[in-house]
C-alpha positions in Angstrom: 0.0 0.0 0.0 1.1 3.6 -0.7 0.8 5.8 2.4 0.7 9.6 2.7 1.0 11.6 5.9 -0.8 14.8 5.1 0.7 17.1 7.7 3.9 15.7 9.0 4.2 17.6 12.3 5.4 16.0 15.6 2.9 13.1 15.4 2.8 12.6 11.6 6.6 12.8 11.1 7.1 10.2 13.9 4.6 7.8 12.4 6.1 8.4 8.9 9.7 7.9 10.2 8.8 4.6 11.9 7.0 3.4 8.8 9.8 4.3 6.5 12.3 2.6 8.8 10.1 -0.6 8.5 10.2 -0.4 4.6 6.7 1.0 4.0 6.0 3.0 0.9 5.4 6.3 2.7 5.4 10.0 1.7 5.3 12.9 4.1 3.6 16.3 3.3 4.9 19.3 5.2 5.6 23.0 4.8 8.2 25.6 5.8 11.6 25.0 7.6 10.4 21.5 8.8 9.8 20.5 5.1 13.2 21.7 4.0 15.0 20.0 6.9 13.3 16.7 6.3 14.1 16.8 2.6 17.7 17.6 3.2 18.5 15.4 6.3 15.6 13.1 6.7 13.5 12.7 9.8 15.8 12.6 12.9 14.0 10.8 15.7 15.3 11.0 19.3 13.8 8.5 21.7 14.7 6.8 25.0 14.2 3.5 23.0 16.8 4.4 20.3 17.7 7.4 18.1 17.4 6.9 14.3 17.1 8.8 11.1 14.7 7.8 8.4 14.5 9.2 4.9 10.9 8.9 3.5 9.8 10.8 0.5 8.9 14.4 1.6 6.8 16.7 -0.5 5.5 20.3 -0.1 2.8 20.2 -2.8 0.2 17.7 -4.1 0.5 18.9 -7.7 2.7 16.0 -8.9 1.2 13.3 -6.5 -0.9 10.4 -7.6 -3.7 9.0 -5.4 -2.6 7.1 -2.4 -4.1 4.0 -0.9 -4.1 5.4 2.7 -3.9 9.1 3.7 -3.3 9.9 7.4 -4.5 13.4 8.3 -1.7 14.7 10.4 -2.6 18.4 10.7 -4.2 20.0 13.7 -8.0 20.2 13.5 -8.2 23.9 12.8 -5.8 23.5 9.8 -7.9 20.8 8.2 -10.5 23.2 6.7 -7.7 24.6 4.6 -6.0 21.3 3.8 -9.1 19.2 3.0 -10.1 20.8 -0.4 -6.5 20.3 -1.6 -6.7 16.5 -1.0 -8.7 15.8 -4.1 -5.4 15.3 -6.0 -4.4 12.4 -3.7 -7.7 10.8 -3.0 -8.9 8.0 -5.2 -12.3 6.2 -5.0 -10.9 3.5 -2.7 -8.5 5.7 -0.6 -8.8 5.2 3.1 -8.6 8.5 5.1 -7.3 8.0 8.7 -8.4 10.8 10.9 -5.8 11.5 13.7 -7.2 14.8 15.0 -7.7 15.4 18.7 -11.1 16.5 20.0 -14.4 15.5 18.5 -13.8 14.9 14.8 -15.8 16.5 12.0 -17.2 13.1 10.9 -18.4 12.0 14.4 -22.1 12.3 13.8 -22.1 11.1 10.2 -24.0 7.8 10.3 -24.4 8.2 14.0 -28.1 7.4 14.0 -30.9 8.8 16.1 -31.7 12.4 16.7 -28.1 13.5 16.3 -27.4 11.8 13.0 -25.6 14.0 10.5 -25.2 16.9 13.0 -22.5 19.3 11.9 -20.1 20.8 14.4 -19.6 24.3 13.3 -16.6 24.9 15.6 -14.8 22.0 14.0 -16.0 22.1 10.4 -17.5 25.6 9.7 -19.7 25.5 6.7 -19.1 21.8 6.2 -15.9 22.4 4.2 -14.2 19.2 5.4 -17.3 17.0 5.0 -17.8 18.2 1.4 -14.1 17.4 0.5 -13.8 14.0 2.2 -16.4 11.3 1.6 -17.6 10.0 5.0 -17.3 6.4 3.7 -13.6 6.8 3.3 -13.0 7.7 6.9 -11.3 5.5 9.5 -11.2 6.9 13.0 -8.0 6.7 15.0 -6.8 7.8 18.4 -3.1 8.5 19.0 -1.7 7.6 22.4 1.9 8.8 22.4 3.6 12.1 23.1 6.1 13.8 20.7 7.6 17.2 20.1 9.6 19.0 17.5 12.6 20.7 19.2 13.9 21.9 15.9 12.9 21.5 12.2 13.4 18.0 11.0 13.8 16.6 14.5 11.2 14.7 16.4 11.5 14.0 20.1 9.5 10.9 21.1 8.6 11.2 24.8 6.5 8.2 25.6 3.8 5.8 24.2 3.4 3.9 20.9 -0.3 3.0 20.6 -2.6 4.0 17.7 -6.1 2.7 18.0 -8.0 2.3 14.7 -11.8 1.8 14.2 -14.5 2.0 11.5 -17.1 4.6 12.5 -19.8 2.0 11.8 -18.3 -0.4 14.3 -17.4 -3.1 11.7 -14.1 -5.0 11.4 -12.9 -4.2 7.9 -10.0 -5.6 5.8 -8.7 -2.0 5.2 -8.4 -1.5 9.0 -6.7 -4.8 9.4 -4.1 -4.1 6.6 -3.3 -0.6 8.0 -3.0 -2.0 11.5 -0.6 -4.7 10.2 1.6 -2.0 8.6 1.7 0.0 11.8 2.4 -3.0 13.9 5.3 -3.9 11.6 6.6 -0.4 12.2 6.7 -0.9 15.9 3.4 0.5 17.0 0.7 -1.1 19.1 -2.4 -0.9 16.9 -5.6 -2.4 18.3 -8.7 -2.3 16.0 -11.8 -1.4 18.0 -15.5 -1.7 17.2 -16.2 1.2 19.6 -14.1 4.0 18.2 -16.8 6.6 19.0 -16.8 5.6 22.6 -13.0 5.6 22.9 -12.8 9.1 21.4 -14.4 10.4 24.5 -11.6 8.9 26.7 -9.1 11.1 24.8 -11.5 14.1 24.8 -11.6 13.9 28.7 -8.0 14.8 28.7 -8.0 17.1 25.7 -10.8 19.3 27.0 -9.3 19.6 30.5 -5.5 19.3 30.7 -4.9 21.1 27.4 -6.7 24.4 28.1 -5.7 24.5 31.8 -2.0 24.0 30.7 -2.3 27.0 28.5 -3.4 29.1 31.4 -0.9 27.7 34.0 2.0 26.8 31.7 2.2 23.6 33.7 3.1 20.0 32.6 0.7 17.1 33.0 2.3 15.9 36.2 2.4 19.4 37.7 -1.4 19.8 37.0 -2.3 16.4 38.2 -0.4 16.8 41.5 -1.6 20.3 42.4 -4.8 19.9 44.5 -6.5 23.1 43.3 -5.7 22.6 39.6 -6.6 18.9 39.8 -10.0 20.0 41.1 -10.5 22.1 38.0 -9.4 19.3 35.8 -11.8 16.9 37.5 -14.7 19.3 37.3 -14.2 19.7 33.5 -13.9 16.0 33.1 -17.2 15.4 34.9 -18.9 17.9 32.6 -17.4 16.2 29.5 -18.4 12.8 30.7 -22.0 14.0 31.2 -22.1 15.1 27.6 -20.8 11.7 26.4 -23.5 10.0 28.5 -26.2 12.1 26.8 -25.0 10.7 23.5 -25.2 7.2 24.8 -21.4 6.7 25.2 -20.2 4.7 28.1 -16.5 5.3 28.8 -14.2 2.3 29.3 -12.1 4.2 31.9 -12.9 6.3 35.0 -11.9 9.9 35.6 -9.5 8.8 38.3 -7.8 6.5 35.8 -7.6 9.2 33.2 -6.0 11.7 35.6 -3.6 9.0 36.9 -2.7 8.2 33.3 -1.8 11.8 32.6 0.3 12.1 35.7 2.2 9.0 34.7 3.3 10.7 31.4 5.2 13.0 33.6 6.7 16.4 32.8 5.2 16.7 29.4 3.7 19.8 27.9 0.4 19.4 26.2 0.1 20.1 22.5 -1.9 23.3 23.3 0.9 24.6 25.5 3.5 23.8 22.9 1.4 25.7 20.3 1.0 28.7 22.7 4.8 28.9 23.4 5.6 28.6 19.8 3.2 31.3 18.8 1.0 28.9 16.8 -2.8 28.9 16.9 -4.3 26.7 19.6 -6.7 23.9 19.0 -9.3 25.4 21.3 -12.4 24.9 19.2 -11.7 21.3 18.3 -10.7 20.3 21.9 -13.1 22.3 23.9 -15.4 24.4 21.8 -16.8 21.2 20.0 -17.7 19.7 23.4 -19.4 22.9 24.5 -21.3 23.0 21.2 -22.6 19.5 21.8 -23.4 20.4 25.4 -25.6 23.2 24.2 -27.5 20.8 22.0 -28.1 18.3 24.8 -29.0 21.0 27.3 -26.0 20.9 29.7 -24.6 24.3 30.9 -20.9 23.0 31.4 -20.1 26.0 33.7 -16.5 25.0 34.6 -15.6 24.0 31.0 -17.0 27.2 29.6 -15.1 29.3 32.2 -11.8 27.7 31.2 -12.7 28.0 27.5 -13.5 31.7 27.8 -10.2 32.4 29.6 -8.1 30.6 27.0 -10.0 32.2 24.1 -9.1 35.6 25.5 -5.5 34.4 25.9 -5.5 33.4 22.2 -6.8 36.9 21.2 -4.0 38.6 23.2 -1.5 36.2 21.5 -2.8 37.4 18.1 
């Protein structure tokens, strides 16, 4: 299979480097200094497991690219509205599109069933730009459970974790999921295929909607937030509100809030992706990680007072940053 990482940032470049090292036919799409560094020197991975350099194909345009069998969407959620219309050059009728975005993804309610079937999240996909560019039938959901950073262009620091969960939104076990999982497993990842991807997304959202925005306000690492009694209370309060939203949608979470906080503390002195973006002067994923949950909360009649307070503070912080 021919793979494309459309957005080879910290997560995408790490996946691409591991797959290239395993001999997969993989191409990375990137921009700016990171693109040039990877083209000139390859992807340099630094990890406690072992440092290595991989040299996958790296492109900065889709103009000369043919359709791929599998496209991983590696950009942040807020960048996907700009990227999605460009993907027509690399998407064929059978291309599988693996969504790796944090937060509630744009496709979440497509084929959901019941009263929320087809609901569009304006804070994630304003005007339905992404949905109109990517056929819902091509989407495979994924949840990335590892931490990476880019300390300098072309260099990826792997901090911890190696799991990528895949799942068909309709809950079936498909051949395409199996084949993608096999390629990722051969590249050194743990890659379970779940029939409950919509449920498991909310486990990640618990952390995304709480630790990420609070880290932007406090500049604290995961361990620092989890161990501070006052901040941990805020984290827990947000998680309880997020969990209430998931229950309204009929989602039962496979882990408890206590387990989720303990898991974050175990990661240690790691800065969330939102804090990394803030410190680098990049736009924060506030709408996808928090705004989307508030939008759903409004539709199911939950006020989400603590979550909204944190969201409003970070939104003002983002405006001051601009």
